[in-house]
PAGUBA-362972 format. One record per residue: residue in one letter; y, z, x negated of N, C-alpha, C in turn. Coordinates in pm, whole numbers, padded with zeros to 5 digits, always signed. Example, Ala and Ser with C-alpha at 12.3 -4.5 7.8 and 13.67 -1.06 7.14 Angstrom:
2
a-00569+00780-01319-00450+00780-01230-00330+00780-01320/s-00225+00708-01285-00106+00714-01367+00003+00787-01290/
***
This chain:
276
m-00040+03695-02164-00156+03738-02244-00279+03740-02155/d-00389+03687-02207-00511+03681-02129-00571+03820-02112/a-00628+03845-01994-00684+03978-01965-00796+04012-02060/g-00865+03910-02114-00975+03936-02206-00930+03994-02338/d-00801+03983-02369-00749+04037-02494-00698+04179-02479/l-00701+04235-02359-00651+04370-02339-00749+04472-02395/e-00698+04583-02450-00783+04688-02507-00757+04817-02432/p-00856+04875-02362-00835+05000-02288-00794+05113-02381/e-00714+05204-02330-00662+05315-02409-00775+05406-02458/h-00764+05453-02586-00858+05546-02650-00995+05484-02676/v-01007+05358-02669-01136+05294-02698-01115+05199-02814/s-01198+05212-02918-01177+05135-03040-01241+04998-03033/v-01328+04978-02935-01397+04849-02924-01336+04770-02809/k-01305+04645-02834-01249+04562-02729-01354+04535-02623/i-01317+04558-02501-01408+04534-02389-01363+04408-02317/p-01446+04304-02317-01405+04181-02249-01393+04202-02099/i-01280+04164-02049-01257+04173-01905-01243+04032-01851/p-01314+03996-01748-01304+03859-01697-01161+03824-01663/s-01125+03701-01695-00988+03658-01666-00966+03653-01516/q-00839+03661-01480-00804+03663-01338-00851+03538-01269/r-00849+03424-01340-00890+03299-01277-01035+03303-01232/k-01119+03379-01306-01260+03385-01272-01289+03481-01157/i-01213+03588-01148-01249+03688-01049-01179+03667-00916/l-01075+03581-00913-01010+03556-00786-01084+03447-00711/p-01085+03450-00581-01145+03342-00504-01074+03212-00537/p-01145+03098-00531-01084+02971-00568-00957+02942-00491/l-00948+02985-00366-00833+02951-00284-00713+03041-00310/a-00722+03131-00406-00608+03218-00435-00557+03198-00577/q-00589+03083-00638-00554+03063-00777-00416+03002-00796/t-00358+02945-00692-00227+02883-00704-00144+02920-00583/n-00014+02897-00596+00074+02924-00483+00034+02844-00361/g-00001+02714-00384-00043+02631-00272-00169+02685-00208/s-00262+02736-00290-00386+02789-00236-00362+02918-00160/v-00269+03000-00208-00235+03122-00135-00183+03086+00003/a-00103+02981+00010-00050+02937+00139-00165+02895+00231/q-00263+02827+00175-00378+02786+00255-00456+02908+00305/a-00473+03006+00216-00545+03126+00256-00471+03199+00369/e-00338+03201+00360-00260+03263+00466-00275+03187+00598/d-00282+03053+00588-00304+02974+00709-00436+03012+00774/a-00537+03029+00692-00668+03065+00747-00664+03203+00812/k-00592+03295+00747-00584+03433+00797-00515+03440+00932/h-00409+03359+00947-00327+03369+01067-00360+03262+01172/l-00457+03177+01143-00491+03072+01240-00533+03134+01372/a-00475+03089+01477-00507+03143+01610-00653+03119+01642/t-00718+03222+01691-00858+03209+01730-00866+03197+01880/g-00942+03097+01923-00958+03076+02066-00838+03005+02126/r-00854+02964+02252-00747+02897+02324-00719+02972+02451/t-00595+02966+02494-00559+03031+02619-00616+02949+02735/p-00642+03012+02848-00689+02937+02965-00593+02825+03004/a-00464+02849+02988-00365+02747+03024-00380+02624+02935/h-00402+02647+02806-00417+02533+02715-00548+02460+02741/a-00652+02534+02771-00780+02470+02803-00767+02383+02928/l-00693+02432+03027-00670+02354+03149-00589+02228+03117/l-00490+02243+03031-00410+02128+02991-00497+02023+02922/e-00585+02069+02835-00676+01976+02767-00766+01904+02867/f-00820+01979+02963-00908+01919+03063-00834+01811+03142/c-00712+01843+03186-00634+01747+03264-00598+01625+03179/g-00563+01649+03054-00528+01538+02965-00645+01445+02941/v-00763+01502+02917-00882+01420+02894-00917+01341+03020/a-00910+01407+03136-00939+01338+03262-00842+01223+03285/m-00713+01247+03265-00614+01142+03281-00639+01027+03185/f-00675+01060+03062-00697+00957+02962-00810+00864+03004/f-00924+00922+03042-01039+00837+03075-01017+00758+03202/v-00948+00816+03299-00919+00742+03422-00828+00624+03392/l-00721+00649+03316-00626+00543+03284-00690+00438+03193/a-00773+00483+03097-00840+00389+03007-00936+00299+03085/a-01011+00358+03178-01108+00280+03256-01037+00178+03346/t-00933+00222+03415-00863+00132+03505-00792+00020+03427/t-00735+00052+03312-00667-00049+03231-00768-00149+03174/a-00881-00099+03125-00985-00188+03073-01036-00282+03182/k-01050-00231+03305-01095-00314+03417-00992-00423+03447/r-00864-00388+03442-00760-00487+03468-00757-00593+03357/v-00779-00552+03234-00784-00648+03124-00903-00743+03144/y-01016-00688+03179-01136-00770+03200-01115-00867+03317/d-01060-00819+03427-01036-00906+03543-00942-01020+03508/r-00838-00989+03434-00743-01094+03396-00809-01193+03303/f-00891-01143+03215-00962-01228+03120-01052-01327+03195/v-01124-01277+03294-01215-01361+03371-01139-01456+03463/n-01042-01406+03534-00969-01485+03633-00884-01596+03570/d-00832-01571+03449-00748-01671+03384-00829-01779+03314/g-00963-01762+03311-01046-01859+03242-01006-01873+03096/a-01010-01764+03024-00957-01756+02888-01018-01862+02797/s-00933-01925+02718-00976-02025+02622-01029-01959+02496/s-01086-02041+02407-01137-01988+02281-01024-01928+02197/t-00903-01987+02209-00788-01933+02137-00753-01793+02186/t-00758-01776+02317-00730-01644+02375-00834-01542+02332/v-00960-01585+02329-01068-01495+02285-01043-01450+02142/c-01003-01543+02057-00973-01508+01916-00856-01412+01908/r-00753-01437+01987-00635-01350+01985-00670-01209+02031/v-00754-01201+02133-00796-01069+02182-00879-00998+02076/g-00971-01071+02010-01052-01011+01905-00968-00958+01790/v-00870-01038+01748-00781-00993+01640-00700-00872+01684/a-00654-00872+01810-00576-00759+01862-00658-00631+01862/l-00785-00641+01899-00871-00523+01900-00887-00465+01759/v-00908-00553+01661-00923-00508+01522-00792-00447+01472/l-00679-00510+01504-00550-00455+01462-00524-00318+01524/g-00571-00298+01648-00557-00167+01711-00636-00060+01635/i-00755-00096+01589-00836-00003+01511-00767+00030+01379/l-00716-00073+01311-00647-00052+01184-00522+00032+01201/a-00449+00007+01310-00327+00085+01337-00361+00232+01358/a-00467+00259+01433-00508+00398+01456-00550+00465+01327/d-00622+00393+01242-00665+00449+01114-00545+00478+01025/l-00449+00385+01024-00327+00406+00944-00249+00526+00993/v-00231+00537+01124-00157+00651+01180-00229+00782+01149/s-00362+00782+01160-00437+00905+01129-00413+00947+00984/g-00405+00848+00894-00382+00880+00754-00244+00935+00728/i-00142+00876+00792-00005+00923+00772+00013+01063+00828/v-00042+01086+00947-00033+01219+01009-00106+01323+00923/h-00225+01288+00878-00306+01378+00796-00235+01410+00665/w-00182+01308+00599-00109+01328+00473+00012+01418+00494/a+00087+01393+00601+00207+01473+00627+00171+01619+00652/a+00070+01644+00733+00032+01781+00765-00027+01854+00645/d-00098+01781+00560-00159+01842+00442-00056+01882+00337/n+00054+01809+00329+00140+01822+00212+00284+01866+00236/w+00333+01859+00357+00474+01885+00378+00495+01989+00487/g+00599+02066+00471+00630+02168+00571+00546+02292+00554/s+00566+02385+00646+00498+02514+00641+00436+02546+00776/s+00329+02621+00773+00264+02661+00898+00351+02758+00977/s+00458+02808+00916+00548+02899+00987+00660+02825+01060/l+00666+02694+01047+00769+02617+01117+00753+02634+01267/p+00862+02652+01339+00853+02668+01485+00788+02545+01549/g+00698+02570+01639+00635+02462+01714+00526+02390+01638/v+00566+02303+01547+00468+02218+01479+00385+02295+01375/g+00436+02407+01327+00365+02482+01223+00229+02530+01268/a+00228+02611+01373+00103+02669+01421+00015+02566+01490/a+00076+02474+01564-00001+02379+01644-00050+02259+01564/f+00023+02224+01458-00005+02097+01391-00044+02115+01244/i+00041+02184+01166+00018+02194+01022-00096+02289+00988/r-00096+02406+01052-00194+02509+01017-00339+02464+01036/p-00375+02397+01147-00515+02354+01162-00560+02257+01053/f-00472+02166+01011-00509+02072+00905-00538+02146+00775/r-00456+02244+00741-00474+02313+00613-00591+02410+00618/h-00613+02469+00734-00729+02556+00748-00858+02475+00736/h-00853+02348+00774-00972+02263+00767-01024+02251+00625/h-00937+02260+00524-00983+02253+00386-01056+02380+00345/i-01029+02489+00413-01095+02615+00382-01232+02624+00451/d-01238+02576+00573-01365+02576+00648-01387+02436+00706/p-01431+02341+00622-01442+02202+00667-01539+02180+00782/h-01640+02265+00792-01743+02242+00894-01710+02305+01029/a-01598+02378+01035-01559+02438+01163-01537+02331+01270/i-01488+02215+01228-01460+02108+01322-01585+02061+01395/s-01699+02073+01331-01825+02029+01394-01882+02134+01489/r-01817+02250+01497-01864+02356+01586-01779+02367+01712/h-01676+02284+01724-01588+02288+01840-01648+02212+01958/g-01617+02258+02078-01658+02187+02198-01576+02059+02215/f-01619+01972+02307-01555+01842+02323-01407+01855+02358/l-01373+01942+02452-01234+01955+02493-01147+02010+02380/e-01194+02115+02316-01118+02176+02207-01097+02077+02094/l-01199+01996+02067-01194+01901+01957-01102+01783+01987/n-01110+01731+02109-01044+01604+02140-00926+01612+02236/g-00908+01727+02301-00807+01736+02405-00668+01696+02362/n-00620+01750+02252-00484+01721+02208-00466+01573+02174/n-00567+01514+02107-00555+01373+02071-00550+01283+02193/f-00630+01315+02294-00627+01234+02415-00492+01246+02484/i-00435+01365+02483-00306+01385+02549-00196+01304+02481/i-00190+01310+02348-00083+01238+02278-00107+01087+02275/s-00229+01044+02312-00259+00900+02318-00229+00839+02454/l-00194+00921+02552-00165+00869+02686-00053+00765+02687/p+00058+00784+02613+00162+00680+02612+00111+00544+02566/l+00012+00542+02476-00044+00415+02430-00118+00344+02543/l-00185+00423+02627-00253+00364+02743-00152+00310+02843/w-00042+00381+02861+00063+00333+02951+00120+00201+02899/a+00131+00189+02766+00179+00063+02707+00081-00050+02737/a-00049-00019+02728-00151-00121+02759-00145-00161+02906/a-00128-00061+02993-00121-00089+03137+00001-00173+03170/s+00111-00151+03100+00232-00229+03123+00218-00371+03069/a+00152-00384+02954+00139-00515+02890+00058-00613+02974/i-00043-00563+03045-00131-00652+03120-00061-00715+03240/t+00056-00665+03276+00129-00721+03391+00217-00839+03351/s+00225-00870+03221+00308-00981+03176+00256-01113+03233/p+00347-01206+03270+00303-01333+03328+00235-01426+03227/d+00262-01407+03099+00198-01490+02996+00056-01439+02972/g-00043-01512+03022-00182-01465+03020-00234-01431+02882/a-00222-01524+02786-00279-01503+02653-00210-01387+02582/s-00077-01387+02585-00003-01279+02519-00028-01146+02586/s-00038-01149+02719-00064-01026+02794-00199-00966+02755/l-00301-01049+02748-00434-01001+02713-00438-00947+02570/a-00374-01018+02477-00374-00974+02338-00298-00842+02322/s-00182-00834+02385-00102-00713+02375-00173-00593+02438/a-00227-00612+02558-00297-00503+02625-00421-00460+02546/s-00490-00557+02486-00610-00525+02407-00574-00443+02284/f-00461-00479+02221-00416-00401+02105-00389-00257+02142/w-00308-00236+02248-00271-00100+02286-00391-00021+02335/l-00482-00088+02404-00602-00019+02452-00690+00024+02335/s-00710-00066+02238-00789-00032+02119-00722+00079+02040/f-00592+00069+02023-00513+00170+01950-00529+00307+02017/a-00516+00309+02150-00525+00436+02223-00664+00498+02213/l-00767+00417+02233-00904+00469+02231-00939+00525+02093/c-00899+00453+01988-00931+00500+01853-00851+00625+01816/c-00725+00631+01856-00647+00753+01831-00707+00872+01906/g-00745+00848+02032-00802+00956+02112-00932+01010+02054/l-01010+00922+01992-01142+00961+01941-01141+00999+01793/t-01024+01003+01730-01018+01028+01586-01084+01161+01547/n-01054+01268+01618-01114+01397+01582-01264+01397+01602/q-01312+01322+01702-01457+01314+01723-01525+01244+01606/v-01465+01133+01562-01519+01060+01446-01512+01147+01322/h-01402+01219+01307-01385+01310+01194-01493+01419+01196/s-01520+01470+01314-01624+01573+01327-01761+01520+01286/w-01793+01399+01329-01922+01339+01292-01936+01326+01141/a-01823+01303+01071-01827+01288+00926-01857+01421+00856/h-01850+01532+00930-01882+01663+00873-02019+01714+00919/m-02087+01638+01002-02219+01680+01049-02327+01635+00952/k-02422+01724+00925-02534+01686+00840-02627+01590+00913/n-02639+01607+01044-02726+01521+01124-02653+01472+01248/p-02565+01374+01232-02495+01320+01350-02593+01239+01435/p-02555+01203+01557-02642+01120+01640-02686+00994+01566/r-02806+00944+01598-02863+00831+01525-02771+00709+01528/l-02716+00678+01646-02628+00563+01656-02505+00581+01568/v-02449+00701+01569-02332+00730+01486-02367+00715+01339/r-02483+00766+01299-02525+00756+01160-02538+00609+01118/g-02589+00526+01209-02599+00384+01179-02463+00319+01161/l-02368+00355+01246-02233+00301+01234-02165+00350+01107/q-02191+00475+01069-02136+00527+00945-02194+00453+00824/n-02324+00433+00825-02390+00365+00713-02345+00220+00699/s-02308+00160+00812-02262+00020+00809-02114+00008+00774/g-02045+00121+00766-01903+00119+00732-01811+00102+00850/l-01866+00103+00972-01783+00085+01091-01716+00216+01133/l-01774+00328+01095-01714+00459+01122-01699+00535+00991/l-01609+00632+00991-01588+00718+00874-01719+00787+00839/s-01763+00772+00715-01890+00830+00674-01870+00964+00604/r-01977+01040+00599-01975+01170+00531-01942+01154+00383/q-02001+01055+00319-01980+01035+00176-01835+00993+00147/h-01783+00903+00230-01646+00854+00208-01545+00968+00230/h-01564+01044+00337-01467+01149+00367-01479+01267+00271/h-01596+01284+00211-01614+01396+00116-01513+01390+00001/l-01472+01269-00037-01377+01255-00147-01245+01324-00117/h-01207+01328+00011-01083+01396+00047-01095+01547+00029/h-01215+01601+00044-01233+01746+00038-01256+01797-00103/i-01242+01711-00202-01240+01755-00341-01096+01786-00377/r-01072+01911-00420-00936+01949-00453-00880+01857-00560/p-00752+01818-00546-00648+01879-00462-00624+01808-00328/h-00725+01743-00273-00715+01682-00140-00603+01578-00134/d-00602+01488-00230-00490+01394-00240-00529+01248-00222/c-00643+01223-00155-00685+01085-00132-00762+01075+00000/n-00788+00952+00043-00869+00926+00164-00821+01006+00285/y-00695+00989+00317-00637+01061+00431-00676+01000+00566/c-00706+00872+00568-00735+00804+00695-00872+00848+00747/i-00878+00892+00872-01000+00957+00922-01050+00901+01055/t-01000+00783+01095-01055+00723+01217-01176+00637+01181/t-01154+00537+01098-01265+00458+01045-01272+00469+00893/g-01159+00503+00832-01153+00506+00686-01127+00369+00625/w-01113+00266+00708-01094+00131+00656-00966+00115+00574/m-00863+00191+00609-00733+00174+00544-00720+00252+00413/n-00818+00335+00382-00805+00419+00261-00799+00336+00133/r-00889+00239+00121-00890+00159-00002-00762+00076-00019/p-00716+00003+00085-00590-00070+00068-00472+00020+00034/l-00462+00135+00100-00349+00224+00074-00356+00282-00067/t-00477+00311-00113-00494+00360-00250-00460+00252-00351/a-00501+00129-00321-00478+00018-00413-00330-00009-00436/i-00249+00007-00332-00106-00019-00347-00027+00108-00380/g-00096+00221-00389-00029+00348-00421+00069+00390-00314/f+00030+00370-00187+00122+00393-00075+00173+00537-00070/f+00080+00633-00062+00123+00772-00048+00192+00823-00172/e+00147+00781-00289+00213+00823-00413+00357+00775-00416/g+00379+00651-00371+00514+00597-00369+00605+00671-00273/v+00553+00703-00154+00633+00777-00057+00663+00917-00109/e+00565+00980-00174+00586+01114-00231+00695+01113-00338/r+00692+01010-00423+00795+01002-00527+00934+00985-00466/a+00941+00906-00360+01070+00884-00294+01121+01013-00230/i+01031+01087-00165+01071+01213-00101+01115+01315-00206/t+01040+01323-00315+01075+01418-00421+01209+01382-00485/a+01231+01252-00506+01357+01208-00565+01476+01238-00473/a+01454+01226-00342+01564+01244-00247+01589+01390-00213/t+01483+01471-00210+01498+01609-00162+01460+01716-00263/g+01384+01679-00365+01334+01778-00460+01207+01845-00415/a+01163+01818-00291+01040+01877-00240+00920+01812-00307/v+00815+01892-00328+00693+01845-00394+00576+01860-00298/p+00488+01760-00287+00374+01773-00196+00281+01886-00237/l+00218+01947-00139+00134+02064-00164+00023+02036-00263/h-00034+01916-00261-00149+01891-00350-00111+01900-00498/k+00018+01889-00528+00062+01902-00667+00045+02046-00717/h+00036+02142-00624+00020+02282-00662-00127+02322-00672/l-00215+02236-00630-00356+02270-00627-00427+02214-00750/r-00519+02293-00803-00597+02249-00917-00724+02183-00870/k-00768+02085-00945-00894+02022-00912-01008+02116-00946/d-01118+02106-00864-01234+02190-00889-01299+02149-01020/
***
């Protein structure tokens, strides 16, 4: 029974009482939203000195390894007298690395937004909770310092740089250059994903960034805004956003969700959220 139909005791005139849906905050209207509100309430504030040191070391290692690997790729490119075919292969590899990073960012984002709980040991607090809290305070990401924003991504991207460093040692010059270029591009884009994501939430990003966003080379504010319309069920890719349209066109995430639901009975979180 709607609250507006209730009649207070000893009063002959019905007094309209706002329905619960109107008086509750938007984020407390569904079970899924309550979970998000709890994530925001319990999200750890600040970082421990140990974690900050880990981030600093990870970022330093990333840039040192990226610079040395890029130099080795360049030296091999120059010394081998690369042909036009090799140049094309390297160019394609660089683009594929960008697409791979964008695809991975979308899969990770979709998984964290929709599956599991922030109370899960290990991954809950460190991985799932920040993604879900981001829907409650989308602009918080633009207020983080460089290390806090990018440290974790650079750390988990280190294996990709090691793959690039290993690939450049292959005796096959053309294949070596293409493979190393792919892994290097993949690593750099994965490492910078949170930075690009942050720029998409800034009202006034740097001029160069704004130009790249307007040209479609980086994730734009307008494109990413579609993801922040409840129930947050589209445009998960946040490195460049290039993969969002193809994945939407083929119904990629919807298909995976149906398969998971059919196999386990679990339902993605966005199914519990109402659109604004």
